[in-house]
Structures are given as C-alpha cells and as structure tokens.
N, C-alpha and C positions, 0 to 999 in steps of 0.2 A: 890312560884307562880306555878311554873311546876307540882310540886307533886298535887297540888290542882286540876290542869286541868286533871290530870292522873286519880285522883281519881273520879272526875265526869265523864270521858268517861267510867270508870269500870262501875259506878252506871247506866249509861243509858241505857235502855232497848233496845235489840236488836230488829230489825224490825219485826223478827219471833214471838217473845214474846209479842210486842207491838199489832201486827193483831190479834194474838190468844185471846188476853185480850178483845179487842174490839168485836171480834166474841162472846167471852163468855158472854160478857155484853149485846149484843145485843139479845142474846137468852134467856137469864134470864128476862128481858124487855119484850119480846114476848110472853113468857111465862106467865108472870104475867099478861099481858095485857089479855091474853086467859081465865086465871082463873077469872078476874073479868069480862069479857064480856060473857062468857059461864060457869058459875060455876058448872052446872049440867053435863057437860062433861069434863072440865079440873082438877075439884077438886078432882077426883077419882085419887089413888094412881096407881089402875091398869091401867089407861089411859096413865099415863108416861111409866109406864114398857112395855107396850104394842107397844111403839114407836120403842123400842129396839127388841122386841119379832118379831113383824112383818118384821122390816127392817134390821136386823143383817146382811144379805147378802150384802146390799148396803153399810154399814158402813165398812165391811171386804174390800170390793172392792176398796173404797175411800181411805183406808190406804196404800194398793199398789199403787193406782194411784198418791198419794202424793209423794210418794218417787220418782217416775218419773218426775212428775212436779217440784219439788225440785231440780231434776239433769238437769233440763233444756228440758226436753222431754215431750211426751204425748202419750196416749195409748187410743184409742177408739174402742179397740176390746174386752175390758173386758166384756162387757154385753152379747156378742154374745158367748165369751168363757165360762162364767158363765153359759148360756142355754144350750149350748152342753155339759157341765158336767153333769147336772141335768138330761137331756134325757138319757145320756150314763149310768148314774148310776140306771135310772130306767129300762132300758133294761136289765142292768146286774142282777139285784136284782129280777126282774122277770124271770129270766132263771133259769136252775135246777143247774147250776154251780155258782151263785151269793151267796156273802156273803157281810155282814156289811164292814168288814176289805178289802175285794175285791173291793167293791164301793169306799171306802176312798183312796185306792191306786189308783184306776183309775182316782178318781177326781184330784188328786195331780199329777199325771203323765201327764194329758191331759193339766194341768194349765202349769207346767213345761216344756213341749214341746213347747207350743206357747211361752213362756217366753225366751227359749233357741233360737229357730228360729227367733223371731222378734227382740231379743237382738243383735244377731249375725249379721243379716243384717244391723241395724242401729248404732251399734258400730263400726264394724270391716270393713263393706263395706261403710259405712257413707251415707245410702240412708236416704230420710228425713221421720222422725218417723210418720208423718201423712198419708205417703203413705204407708208404711209398714204394720201400725197398721190397716189400711184401706182394705188392701188386707187380712189380718188377720180375720178382722170382715166378709169380703166375704167368707172365708174359712171356719170358725167356723158355719156361717149360712147353706151353703152348706152341710156342713158334718151334720149338726142338721137335716135338712129336709130329706137326704137321710137315715140317722139312723132309724128314724122313724117319720111319717106322723101324726100319730093321738095320744091324749094324752095318758100317761100312769099312772095307779093308782097304786102305790104298795101296795100289800095285803101281803106281807111276814111279818109272824107273829113277828120277832125280830125288823124288821123294823117299824112295826107299832106300838110296844111298847116302841121305841125311840122316834118315833114322837108325840107320845101322852103322854110322860114322862114331868113332871112339877115339878119344884122347888118351894115348898110351902113356903112362908113366913108368919108363923104364927102369928106374933105379928103385922103385918101390912096389913091393907086392909080397906073395907068400908062396911057400913050396906046397905042392900037392902030396898026395899019399905016394905016388911015384917020384917024387924028390925031383919034380920039375918045376922050375920058377916062373910062376905066372904073375906078370907085371898088373898093376892097377890101372882101370879103365874109367874115364869120366865122360859123361854124355854133354852134349853141347848146352843141353838145358843149364848145367851147373854154371856155365860160364855166362850164361843169361841172368842167373841168379847173382853172381857175383858182382856183375857190372851194375845192376839195378839196386843191390843193397849199397854200394858205394855213392851211386849218384843220389838215391833218396836219403842216405843219411846225411850227406853233405848239403843237400836242399833242405832238410829239417834242421840242420845244426847252425847253419852260416847265412843262410838266405832271410829276407826280409818274410817272405811267404811263409818260411817254418815257424819264425817267432809268432808271427801273427796267428797261426794255428794254434800253438801252445797258449796263446793270450786269449782267444776265442773260446778253447775248451774249458781254461779255468774259470772265466767269467766274462760272458760276452757282453754284459752290460758295462763293466769296465773296461773292456776292449773297445767298444763303441764311443765311450768317453774319450779315451787315447786317441782317437781319429781312426782308427783301425775300419777298414770296409768288411763289416762282419759277413754279410751276403755273399759277398764276391770270395771270401775267404772259404766259406762253407761249401760255394757253388763248385770251386777249384778242387776242393778236398774229394769230393764224388767223381769229378771228371778223371783225376787221376787215379782214384779206386776203379773206376770203370776200365780205364786204360790198362791197368795191370792186370784186371781179370781177363782182358783181350789176349794181352799177353800170354797169360798162364793157359789159355785155351790153346793157342798155337804151339806151346811149348809141350802140352799135355799130348797132343795129336803127334807131335814131333817124337815124343817119348814111346807113346803105344802104337802108333801107325794105323789107328783106326778111328772111326766115330761112332759112337754108342750112345744109346738113351741114356744109360747108367752111368756115362762119364762124368765125373765131378760131382756125382750126387753125395750130397751132405757134406761137401766140402766147405760150405759157409759155417756149419757148427764147428768145424776143426779148427778153421781158421780164427773164430772168435775165441774159441778154448787157447789156441797156440798165442794169440794176441796177448790174453789175461796171463798166461803162465809167463811169457815173455817180460812182463813188466807193465803192460798198458792197462790204465785203469778205465773202466766202462763211465765213470764220472768225465772224464775228459780232462785235459791239461798236464798228463803224466803220461809219459811213455817214451821208449828209447827204439830207433827203429833197427837197431842192432839185436834187439830182443826178439823181433820176428823170427828169423830161423832158429834163435836159441828154444822159444817156445814151441816152435814146429817138430825140432829133433829130439826136445824132453818129451812131447806126448807121443812121439814115435817110440822110443826107448821104452817109454812104460807100456806100450802096446806089445813090443816086442818082448820084453821081461815076462807079460803076461802070457804071451804064447810059448815062450821057451820054458816056462814053468810047468805048463800043460794044463793050465786052467781053460775049462770050457769057453766058449764063443761067447756065449750068452753073459757071463761074468765079466769079460772083458770091459764092455760098455758100463759097467756098474762099477769097477774099481776105477775106470778113468774117471767118471763122474764125482767119484768120492774124494780122488786126488786133486780135482778141479774145485771142490768145495774148499780143500785144505788149502790149496793156493789163494782162493778169495781171501779167506779168513786171515792166512798170513800178511797179506798185503794191507788189510785193514788194521791189523794190530801193528803193524809197522809204522802205516801212516798216522795212527792215533798216538803213538809214543813220541814220533817225531813234533806231532803238534801238541804241545804241552797243555794247552788251553782245554782241548778236548779229552784229555787222560786224567784230568783231576777228577777225586771221587767226591761227588756231591752227596751229603748224608742229611737225612731230615733233623730239623731240630729236635724232636724227641729221642733220636738216637746220639746226640752230640754229648759227649763226657762233660760234667760238670765244672770240672778243674781248667778245662780247654776254654769252655765258654767265660769263665772269670778270667782267664790270661789275656783273651780278646777285649774283654770290658776295660779290663787296666790299662792296655795298650791304647785303647781309643781315648780314654782319660787322662792319658801321660801326653 
C-alpha cells in the first residue's frame, strides 16, 4: 500500500507543469477560435510566424523575468533597460567607431551592469525588489533621454543587411490573390528566442542553480536550512534577467532598425502579464520556462482578436486586464484544489448540524 502511494505521488504532475499545460491548452483553443472566427487573417502561416518575428524581444525579456519571479522576486526595470540598450546601440552604430560586434557587447554590458547593481542591492543589502527595480526604471529612462532625445534610424550598411535578412522556408507559405506562392520568412530574432528558450529551460530543469531557484522561491528559510546560498541564488537571477534585457534590446533594434525613446515602453508590464498567463506565480517557486513564450503568444492573440473584432483601442487594455484577472483567479483555484488542506470548508460552531456534531462526539468516545 505504501509503495502504491509513492508511485501515485511520483506520477502526479508538479504545479509548474500543470499550470504550463493549462496555459498551452488555452493558447491552442484561443488560436483555433481565431482561425474559425477570422480565417482570412489567422489561416496564413506567416501570421503565426509574425507573432514571433515582431515580438521576439518581449519573449526574451519574459524568459529572464520568469527566472526572477520563480525565485520570489520581481523586476519592473527590464522595459526601460531594453529601451536604453536600443538607443545606445543606435548611437554607437551611427558613430564612426561603431561596429555590429561593438553594439552587441554594449547591449550585453548595459544589461549585465543593471543586473549586477540591482541584484546586489536586493540580495545582499536586502532591499525590496520593487523599490530597487523602480529606481532602475527611472535610471534607465533618465539615461535614455540624456543619451539622445530624437529617434535614430541606423543606416550602417552591414546593420541594414542584418535587419533585412530573412530565413526563408520555401516549402511553407500561402498563395496570394494572384495565385502566387509566397514562402514564409523568419527573422534572426526568432532563432535567438529558440536558442535562449532551450538553454534557459535546460538550466532551470537540470542544473543545481535551477533547483536552487525553485527552492528559494518556494521557501527561502527552508532553502537556507538545506545549505543553499540564498543570497547568491537571488543575485544570479537578477544578473540573468539583466542579461536577457540586454539581449532583447539588441534584438529589438535588429528588428526595427531604429533607436527611439518609445522603444520597449511598457514592456515590463506585458512581460509580467505574459509570465503570469504562462503559469508563473508571483508568490515564487512555481513556473515553467516554456510557459514564457506561451504566455506572450496568448496575450498577443487576445490583442489581435480584439483588434480583428473592431473593438476600440481604449477597450483593448480593459479586456486584456479582465482576462488577466481571470488567469490569476484560475491559478489560485487550481492551486487551492491541489492543496486539500487549504480547500476544506471551515464552518463556525453555530452553523454545524447537530447530527454531525453527535457523530464526531461518538467517534471520539469510541
């Protein structure tokens, strides 16, 4: 009997995997609903790939944010850091000393610098993550406006060639109205997303660091008693998050070809919403890195459906917010159902039925 219980416990899905499966099913159902409702837009393969082509920076930022949230933290500066990186890279590429490799190193350096600074203040000085990253948001926005106030279109020939480069899938595409077959195209940023998703998912699943992050996010005191270096683990989560923000900034300018003050504005809010939709809990300790792209795509499909339905733009944010509430409530209900002790209904003594009380008393005497 004991062996049977152990086997059942092993077969039971973890909270992270369960929430990821639910998020994936919801995304598939929403996309199928989109195809049925608006076949002219969503039936094309290129429409699906464009979700990745145009939103690769957001997916990359969400990956880094998921690591921080699983560890029990939060980072609201990633959008501003991404915007700062795009402007800094644009200024460098338009200068005489600029180069593609130099811009890439600059992007990584800015992201890591913010990650090191904020990670140290949060992990070792034990300052609240929201306050520290809010200061980082103001710092990055201030540096951005100080660096350059006007948009910069990068005209460097080698950069323009990289921006216009597409990976063509000749055997997959659609025919236009003139019955001409148009193959699907993928931007280099999508390849970066695929590589990062694979690397970070492996890191969180099979490395000691990944297990430590889940343990710290679940209960930092218990993790400390198990011998885990909690401060170093939290510090590294913010460094990785800063690094992904830097990569996202470079991919952003590689996709748009320009540096702008409005670049990546509000991305931190979209990243938090995408992480939650993808199955990462704000409480920490629960999350699947594969849920990051699923959450981003689900949020994008919601916005595209609202736009295709002809809903006014001012209602799009309202509907997105209400759906986010729905996802949060759904996660809470699922977690409560899985934890039977939390789901027991406790009634006050004056509401208990007499025969129930007598039965309990009889059982106690027996």
